[in-house]
N, C-alpha and C positions, 0 to 999 in steps of 0.2 A: 369533625375537626379537633385535632389534639391540642388542647388548652394547657398542658403540662408545662410548667416553666422549665425552660433551658438553659444550658450554659450559653453565655453570651461569646458570639464569634467575633472577636475584635483583635487579635493579636497578630504582628507582622513579624518579618523575618528579625528585624534587628532587635526588637521587645524579646522575641524567642531566645535569642543569642545573650541578652543581658539577662534573662531568668537562668538560662543554663549554666552561664560564667558566674553569676551569683549563688547557685547550688554547689557549683564546684568550688566556689571561692579560690581565686588565684593566688589569694596571700596564704593558702595552706602550703605552698612550697615551704614557706617559713616555719609553719607549726611542727612540721614533720621533719626538718631540714638536719636535725642532728643525727635522729634514728636513721634517716635514709642515707645520711653520708657513713655512718658506720655500717650497715646493711651492705653498701655497694663498695666498700673498699676505697671511699673517696672518688672513685669513678661516676661523678653525678651525670656527667653529660651522657655517657655510654647507657648508663641505668635509664635516664630518660628517653632516649632513643628506641631503646629495646621496648620501654612501656607504652610510647606511641606507638610502634608498629604493632604491638599487640591489640590496644584499643583501636587501632584505625580500622582493623580487620572488621571489629565488633560494630563500630559505628558505621561501616558500609552496611552490615545485616540491618541492622536498626534502620537505616535510611529505604532500604529494600522492602521492610516490612510495613512501614508508616506508609508506604504509598499503596500497598495492597490493603492494607487495612486502617485507614485514617480515623481511627476512633480511639477513645480513651480506653486505658487496660494495660499498655506497654507489653512485657514479655508474656503476661499471662493471657492477653489475646491473642499475640501472633502464636503461642504454642498450642492453643485452645482450638484455633482456625486451621493452623497449619499440619498440626501431627494429631492431638487428640484431645478432647474436653477434659478428661480426669487429669491428664499430665498436664494440661494448662492450668488445671486449678491448683496442682501442687507446685509449680513453678511459682505462679502467682501468691502461693502461700509462702514460699521460700522469699519472694521479693518484696513480701510485706515486711519481713524482718529489716530490709534496707530502708524501704521508706518509712517504716514508723518508728524508728530509732535514729533516723538522721535529725529530727528537731531535737531530740534529746542531745545530741552531739553538740549540735549549735548552741543550746541553751547552757549546756555545760560550759562549754568553751569559753561562751560570753560570761557567765558566772565567774569562771576562774580568773578571767582577766580585768573584770571589773573589780573582784576582791582585792587583787594585786594593787589596782589604782586606789582603791577604798579599803584599806584592810578592817576597819570597824565595822562595815556591814558583811554578814556572812554570805556564804556563796548561794544558801536556800533563798535568799532575800531577793537575790538578783534572777534566780530560776522562777519565781513565782511572777515578779514584774515583767521578764520577757514573755513569759507564756502569755499572759493578759494582753501585752502588746500586739504578740504575734496574732492571736486570735482577731483582735479587733480589726489589724491591717487585712488580714485573709477576707472576714466577712464583708468588707466594705466593697471588695471586687477586685478584678484581675489586673483592671489597668492600674490601680493602686500599687501592686505588688510589681508590675512591670516598671512604674516609674520609679520606685525605690531600688529597685534592682539594678537599674541602670545607672543611677547616681553612684551606688556602690562600687559596680564594677568600674566605672571612670574612674573612681578615687584610689580604686587598688592598682590598676594599671599605672595611674600617674605615679604613685609611690614606687612601683616596680621600675617603671621608666628613670625616676630620680636615684633610686638605689643603683642602677646599670650606670648612671651619668656619673654619680660619684666615684665609681672603680674606675671608670676610663679616665678621669681626672687623675687618679692616682698611679695610673699608668703614664699617661701624657707627661706628667710631672717628676716621674721617676721615683715614687712612693711605695710603688707595687714590686714584688718581685720578677714581673715581664716588662720589657720595655718595647713590647709590640702588641696590636690589637689582635694581631693573625698569628695562629699556631693550632698545628695538628696534634700538639701533645694530650689536651682534653679527651680527644676522638681515639687514642692507643691506648689499650688495656694496661701496657707495661707490665709491671709485674704481679698485677692482681689477676687470681684465676677468674675464668668466664662464669663459674658456677657462682662466686661471689657477687659479679655484677648482676647476674640474673635473678639471685636471691632479692639485690635491692630492687631492681625493677618489679618483682613481684609485688613490694609494699609500695612503690612509687606508684603502681597502677590505681590505687586509693585515690591520688591525688587528679586522677581524670574523671572520677565519678560525679555525675552532674549531667552529661551529654543525654544520656538515657531518660533522666528525668523529665525532659520537655516531650517528649512523646506522649506523657498523660496529659498535656494539655491540647492534644490534636483537635477535640471539637469546640476548643475556645480560639481556634487559628483560623485565619482567613486563609483559602486553599492549602490545606495541610499537607496534601500531597506532594506539593513543590516546597512550601516554605519548610516545614520539619525538616525534611533530608538538608536542604541547604544550612538551616540552622545547626544541625550537628556536625556536619563537616567543618563549620567556621567555628564552633566552639571547641571542638578536639582540635584544631589547627592553631588557634589563637592561644589556648592553653599551651600546647607545645613548643611554640616559639617562644612564650614567656619563659617557661620554665628550664628549657635548653639554653635560652640565651642567660639568665641568671647562674646558671651552673658553670656556662663557657667563661663568664668573666670573673667570676669568683675561683675557679680552678686556675686560671692564668694569673690572676693577681696575686693569689694568697695561697699556693699550693701546700704550703707548711701551715695551714691555718689548724689549729687544735683547740680542743674544748673538754672539760671535765665533766659536764652534764648536758646529755644528748636533748633533755627537754628545754634548756633555754640556750641551746648551742646558737639559735638563729639571732638573738637577742646579742649575744656577745659578738656575733659576726658584723651585725648593721652597727654596732657600736664602733665595731674597728673600723668599718667603711665611712662613717658619718658623725661619729661623735654622739654627743648628747642630745643635741637639736634633732638627728635623724632617728635615734633611739626613741626618744618621746613620740614623734610623729608615727614611728613604726607601731607602738603600743595601741595610738588613737585609731590607725586606719585598721588595724586589727581588729578592734573592738566593733567599729562599724561593719566589716566585712562579716565577721561571725553572726552579727544580729541580721543582715540580708539573707545569709545561707539560712537562718531559721525560717524566716519568710517564705522563701522559695521552697524549703522542703515541705512546710506546712501545705503550701500549695499543691506539691505534688502527690503526697499521701493521701490527702481529701480527695482529688481528682480519681487516685486508684480504687479508694474505697467507694467513690461514687460508680465506677465500673463495675466494681464487684456487687453493689447492691442492685444495681440496674438489671442484671443478668440472675439475679436471685440467690445467689453465690453466698452473699449475706443478706440478712432481712431487708426486703425491697423497700418498704415503706420508711425505713430510718435512713439507709445508705444511699438512696436514689433520689432524696428529697433535695429540691433546689428552690432556694427561697426566691419568692415572686417578685421581691423589689430589688435585692441585691444580685439576682441571678447567681448565687454561689451556694454550694453546699454545706450551710451553716451547721447542720446536725453534726456532720463529719468533723468540721473545724471544732466544736466543742468538744466532741469525744477525744479528737488528736489531743487537744489543749489539755484535757483531764489526766490522759494517759503520760504525758510529758511530765507531770509532775513528779513521775518516777524520777525525774533528775536529780529529786532532792536525796536519793536513796541509793543510787546505784553510781558505780565510777564510768569514768570516759573510756576505759579499756573495755569493759563490758560491752557497751553501746557499740564501740566500733567493731568488737566480735562478730556481732550480730548483722552487721552493715555488709561486711567483707562476706560474709557467706551468702548472705541473700543475693547481694550484687552478681558475684562471679557466677553463681549456680543459674541466674537469670541471663546472663551473658551467653554463656554456654548453650543455652536452649533457642536463645533468640539465633544464633549462628546454625545451630541444626533447622530451625524453622524453616529457613530462608532454602535450604536444600530439600525439605519435605514439600515446600510450598512450589516453587517454580522449578526444581529440577524433577522431582517425582511427579507431583500432581499436574502442573501445566506442561511437563514434559519439554522445557526449554533446554535443548541437547546440544545445539551447534556448538563448533569448536569454542566461539566467543562467550556463549552461555554457559557452556560448561566450567569456562574458567570462573565466570561470574557468580554462577549459581550453585558451582559445588566445589572448586578449588578454594576459592576466598574464604568461604564461610566455613569449610573444614579447616583451614589454616589457624581462623580466629576460635574455633570451638577446641580444637587442640591446643592451642597457647594458652587459653583461659581456663580448659579444663586443668592442663599442667599446673596453673597458679594456684587454683583451688587446692590441689593436692598439697602445696606447698604451707598452707595454713597450718597453725600448729593442732595437735591433737584434741586438746580441750573445745577449741571452737568447731571442729569436724564433729565431735560428738555431742555437741549443743544444737549443732545444725541439723543432724540427724534425729535427734530427738524432737525438734520442732517440725519436721517433716513427717515424723512418726503422728505426733498430735493432729497434723493436716489429714494424713491418711485417715485417722478413726473419726474425724468429722466428716469426712467425704463418704465413708462407709455409712455411719448413721444417718446421714441426710437422706443417702440412697434408699436406704429403708422404711423412710417415713412415708405416709399417705402421699400418693401423688396430687392432689388439691393443695397439700402443704408445699410441695417441691417445685411446681409448676406454677406459674403466673402469668398474665395476659401481658406479654412483653410489649404489645402495641400501645399500650397506656404509657409507657415509658421509655418508647422511642425520642431520641433527641433530634427534633426537626431541623432542616438547614434552614437559615434565613435568608 
């Protein structure tokens, strides 16, 4: 009988949705508002619609693959099983950039906003405090993470609803540029080139990152084959509705809105809409949101490292260890916490660069994995199956792959360098004696409860 401690299956659909939305952080709409507005030429509604379509096809591919392989590992597992183990490793290596730097983005953002509120306390102090808190919350267990994420998401949705209500009030009382709530103008490109809108959409895709992270919690989810796909589509659709709604109302109410600094454009917009009261509330909610994003990010990366350790891609005894009491990968949590102290030495742009390359690379290969698994291996080739398992994922792969090419040159060079390191690691590992490389996987299989 296998007595190895296992991840506890306890998560339901609503908990997975809250975890995904917390990782995604709905308030990210405001943190990237200025940059996205400039990139899309002000056509935020169209840019978000295009980004949603690109993400929707990839979300569909994730929902298919998690049904085929309801285990931790995400894009790494799907590519490995559907296409080839070595390619799966390289995709997992790229995805590691996304997951391992995501907590750093959260703690840096948290530190920046806390420093804004308390200028006498340096950013690095908040980075240290945030790291310790994230570690403790994640060690205690996944239920505590889901609970905290749920509260944060509700607070963010309430703020976004309040923000939209303020705009509706301005429209109803004649204080806005528009006198009607219904207009087709935000859906028309007017004189803005479509290339500009697509560039904005490429940047805006970053706002949807998070739906994929929930696949790393498949082994802690009740009936993951049904629960995870439902949660993925709910996460993407809820986010799209919120982003498009905010964009629509702001675009019809304040079409002439201007700002001088893209970094704080959202604060200027919120103050325009609701004055000092709403802007103060905005800062508070944003701090809460970045904290829970950090909690969810640590949860995702530690489960991903667990999957790599269990399959001996990384040292098994270290990375596949589950604490017998907490049922969480404590060693992974401590390692990620230690790595996240890099937040004291790197800037936010660098961290975002790593995340963007890793996420888009993984998304591309998840789409291709659907074709390899269902259309090629399982030969699902009826008319309907051809649409579902060839056309849809091809559209997703092409769209995301194109967005990957839109990343700046430095980002692509760093990404290629990281993949080269991964290839060398794989090459050296394959040359090691068989006893070192191969392990008895039966000892670390996670049993069903």
